TORBAKOL-201857 format. One line per 10 residues: their letters; for each residue x, y, z of C-alpha. Coordinates in steps of 0.25 Angstrom, whole numbers, padded with zeros to 4 digits. Layout:
<nodes>
a) X:Y:Z | ...
</nodes>
This chain:
<nodes>
mqpgpmqsgp) 0000:0000:0000 | 0004:0015:-0005 | 0005:0025:0008 | -0007:0035:0007 | -0005:0050:0006 | -0005:0054:0021 | 0006:0043:0024 | 0017:0050:0018 | 0030:0052:0025 | 0033:0067:0024
alqpmaesva) 0018:0070:0030 | 0021:0063:0044 | 0032:0073:0047 | 0033:0075:0064 | 0030:0087:0069 | 0040:0089:0078 | 0051:0087:0064 | 0042:0097:0056 | 0045:0108:0069 | 0058:0107:0069
tggdpcyqgc) 0061:0107:0055 | 0052:0120:0055 | 0040:0114:0047 | 0031:0120:0058 | 0026:0135:0052 | 0029:0141:0067 | 0044:0139:0067 | 0047:0141:0053 | 0060:0152:0052 | 0063:0147:0068
qgiptweffg) 0075:0137:0068 | 0075:0137:0085 | 0078:0148:0095 | 0088:0146:0107 | 0082:0139:0118 | 0087:0149:0129 | 0089:0163:0127 | 0096:0172:0139 | 0098:0188:0138 | 0102:0198:0145
dfmylrprna) 0101:0214:0142 | 0107:0225:0148 | 0099:0238:0146 | 0102:0254:0147 | 0090:0261:0147 | 0085:0275:0148 | 0069:0276:0148 | 0064:0291:0142 | 0053:0299:0142 | 0054:0298:0158
nvaygvefng) 0060:0310:0162 | 0053:0319:0172 | 0057:0332:0176 | 0056:0335:0191 | 0062:0348:0193 | 0067:0362:0185 | 0075:0375:0190 | 0066:0386:0188 | 0065:0401:0190 | 0054:0405:0199
ppntppgaat) 0045:0412:0204 | 0048:0401:0215 | 0034:0404:0221 | 0025:0400:0208 | 0018:0386:0210 | 0022:0376:0199 | 0008:0377:0194 | 0009:0392:0194 | 0019:0393:0182 | 0029:0384:0174
piqvaepgta) 0043:0388:0182 | 0054:0395:0172 | 0063:0383:0170 | 0077:0389:0173 | 0084:0372:0170 | 0082:0360:0164 | 0072:0352:0172 | 0078:0341:0181 | 0073:0327:0175 | 0073:0314:0180
sidfhpgwrv) 0078:0306:0167 | 0083:0293:0167 | 0095:0290:0159 | 0099:0276:0153 | 0100:0264:0166 | 0103:0250:0164 | 0093:0238:0163 | 0094:0223:0160 | 0086:0213:0155 | 0087:0198:0156
gfaksldecn) 0078:0186:0150 | 0079:0173:0143 | 0071:0164:0131 | 0068:0149:0131 | 0065:0143:0119 | 0050:0136:0119 | 0053:0130:0104 | 0059:0132:0091 | 0053:0146:0090 | 0048:0151:0105
avvatfshye) 0053:0154:0117 | 0048:0162:0132 | 0057:0173:0134 | 0059:0181:0147 | 0064:0195:0150 | 0065:0205:0161 | 0071:0218:0161 | 0074:0229:0170 | 0078:0244:0171 | 0081:0255:0180
gedqdsisvp) 0084:0268:0177 | 0087:0280:0186 | 0089:0294:0187 | 0094:0304:0198 | 0094:0320:0195 | 0093:0332:0202 | 0093:0349:0200 | 0097:0359:0209 | 0096:0374:0208 | 0110:0381:0212
sdlqqqgili) 0109:0392:0222 | 0112:0403:0212 | 0100:0401:0206 | 0092:0399:0219 | 0094:0413:0222 | 0089:0416:0208 | 0076:0408:0213 | 0077:0397:0203 | 0071:0383:0212 | 0068:0370:0205
rsmvsqpstw) 0054:0367:0203 | 0048:0352:0205 | 0043:0346:0193 | 0038:0333:0199 | 0031:0339:0213 | 0016:0339:0214 | 0013:0355:0211 | 0005:0357:0223 | 0015:0355:0234 | 0023:0367:0229
taapvgdwlq) 0025:0378:0238 | 0030:0392:0237 | 0046:0392:0237 | 0056:0388:0243 | 0048:0374:0245 | 0042:0374:0232 | 0053:0374:0223 | 0066:0368:0224 | 0083:0369:0224 | 0084:0355:0221
aasdyqmiys) 0076:0342:0215 | 0084:0329:0212 | 0077:0316:0205 | 0077:0301:0205 | 0071:0294:0195 | 0070:0280:0194 | 0065:0270:0182 | 0063:0254:0182 | 0057:0243:0173 | 0056:0229:0173
ladidfrwtf) 0051:0220:0162 | 0049:0205:0163 | 0043:0199:0149 | 0040:0185:0146 | 0037:0181:0129 | 0035:0171:0120 | 0044:0173:0109 | 0042:0166:0096 | 0053:0166:0086 | 0049:0166:0073
enqndtrlsl) 0061:0168:0064 | 0075:0162:0069 | 0083:0157:0056 | 0094:0163:0049 | 0101:0173:0061 | 0086:0178:0063 | 0077:0177:0075 | 0062:0185:0076 | 0053:0182:0087 | 0040:0186:0092
fagmryasld) 0038:0188:0107 | 0025:0190:0117 | 0023:0189:0131 | 0023:0196:0144 | 0027:0208:0151 | 0029:0212:0164 | 0034:0229:0166 | 0037:0238:0178 | 0041:0250:0176 | 0045:0260:0191
qrldvsltss) 0048:0275:0188 | 0052:0284:0201 | 0054:0298:0202 | 0060:0305:0216 | 0063:0319:0216 | 0067:0327:0227 | 0065:0342:0228 | 0073:0350:0238 | 0073:0366:0242 | 0075:0373:0255
sdlqnvhsqv) 0065:0369:0263 | 0060:0355:0257 | 0064:0342:0252 | 0052:0336:0242 | 0052:0322:0235 | 0044:0319:0223 | 0040:0304:0220 | 0035:0298:0209 | 0035:0281:0204 | 0026:0275:0193
nfeggglrig) 0028:0261:0192 | 0020:0251:0183 | 0019:0236:0182 | 0012:0227:0172 | 0012:0215:0163 | 0007:0213:0150 | 0012:0208:0134 | 0023:0212:0127 | 0024:0206:0111 | 0038:0209:0102
fegqrrtpfg) 0047:0205:0091 | 0061:0203:0092 | 0072:0200:0081 | 0088:0194:0079 | 0096:0194:0068 | 0110:0187:0067 | 0121:0189:0058 | 0132:0181:0053 | 0141:0192:0059 | 0135:0189:0072
lvfygrtaas) 0128:0201:0075 | 0113:0199:0080 | 0103:0211:0078 | 0090:0211:0086 | 0078:0218:0088 | 0065:0217:0098 | 0053:0225:0102 | 0041:0222:0110 | 0029:0227:0114 | 0022:0226:0129
lvagtfrcay) 0008:0230:0136 | 0010:0230:0150 | -0003:0232:0160 | 0001:0240:0172 | -0002:0250:0182 | 0007:0262:0185 | 0008:0265:0200 | 0012:0279:0203 | 0015:0287:0214 | 0019:0302:0217
sqtslyngll) 0025:0307:0231 | 0030:0322:0235 | 0036:0324:0249 | 0041:0334:0256 | 0053:0333:0268 | 0045:0343:0276 | 0030:0343:0272 | 0030:0327:0269 | 0022:0320:0258 | 0016:0330:0249
vdtgypadrv) 0010:0321:0237 | 0006:0307:0237 | 0001:0301:0225 | 0000:0288:0215 | -0007:0283:0201 | -0009:0269:0197 | -0011:0268:0181 | -0015:0257:0175 | -0007:0254:0161 | -0005:0247:0148
vpildaelgt) 0009:0248:0146 | 0014:0247:0132 | 0029:0244:0130 | 0037:0243:0117 | 0052:0238:0116 | 0062:0238:0107 | 0076:0234:0104 | 0086:0233:0093 | 0099:0228:0093 | 0112:0222:0089
glslwndklr) 0123:0211:0095 | 0132:0199:0092 | 0128:0183:0092 | 0138:0176:0100 | 0142:0160:0100 | 0134:0155:0090 | 0121:0164:0095 | 0121:0160:0109 | 0126:0173:0114 | 0122:0187:0110
ltagysfsgw) 0125:0199:0113 | 0116:0211:0109 | 0112:0227:0110 | 0103:0235:0108 | 0094:0247:0111 | 0080:0246:0117 | 0067:0254:0116 | 0057:0251:0127 | 0043:0260:0128 | 0033:0260:0140
fnivrtdqfi) 0019:0267:0134 | 0008:0271:0143 | 0015:0273:0156 | 0015:0283:0169 | 0027:0291:0168 | 0035:0297:0181 | 0033:0311:0174 | 0018:0308:0171 | 0015:0304:0184 | 0021:0316:0191
gavqsnnftg) 0015:0325:0181 | 0001:0318:0185 | 0004:0320:0199 | 0007:0335:0195 | -0006:0337:0190 | -0014:0327:0196 | -0018:0322:0183 | -0015:0306:0181 | -0020:0305:0167 | -0013:0303:0155
mnnaltfdgf) 0001:0296:0161 | 0004:0288:0149 | 0018:0291:0143 | 0029:0282:0137 | 0043:0278:0144 | 0052:0273:0135 | 0065:0266:0138 | 0078:0264:0129 | 0093:0259:0128 | 0102:0250:0126
vgrielqf) 0101:0234:0127 | 0112:0225:0127 | 0110:0209:0128 | 0117:0196:0131 | 0109:0184:0126 | 0112:0169:0126 | 0105:0160:0119 | 0105:0144:0116
</nodes>
């Protein structure tokens, strides 16, 4: 008897062999990703759109309250402005099969700035003083205790990010790797400002703190290209939506009069975060070790910034606090994969 059409040999190949050879359409273009990947980053970042003017030298009349007239400025304002500071990021990836992996990443950044301004004695004799730009205007009293001879600021900004992603590599051949990823993100952002104001008869402190904590989803894309000379070029971008609450607090205290202002404000927000990074580096030890460097950008939107919250306290109007904060800077990475 002759075998029928349904009994021909080529039609009965095992599924496992088909997948291993690329027969499954989901695996076409993917020749296997590393089983393990470990990476550590050094970040050197600066926040922008974050400056806070805390005081300015002005030329009288010294007994004019803040709400009556704009002071005549005679110098640049004292500004709390955080410059570049170091941060770090670590993570690992574990493959699930030829093209899929789970990636875990944690990032942390801390920036701080200290600044001060003062009025020299010869200018004090001309009636030049410092007008506070962070105090509640209704606490102002006539000179000499309403305006100041010295002002100093201490400004801090801290953020932490924790990401868990599922990564699908749809192209991994001819020294090119292209991947899509999606997962979850936890984000926290802490903004703190302390300003001390000194005159001949009083010492006051203004404290502002804006804390955010939340979680949400993120999605992104990353690509890598290795040249025959060992050079590596890479780029990655991601978008996140993080739902959480801003918890804001403001206080103003006097050395002699105690607590003058004590208030706060909670703001529930969905915060979009956009990340982008582009760079180049070297591939060593048959691509088991990579050293790369690049430049990154990160934008946080619909947030409560320190300057906006202080302005809300000063005007007693807590609407419209929804602006952007950005971070940018250099990133260096060492990566092991095997």
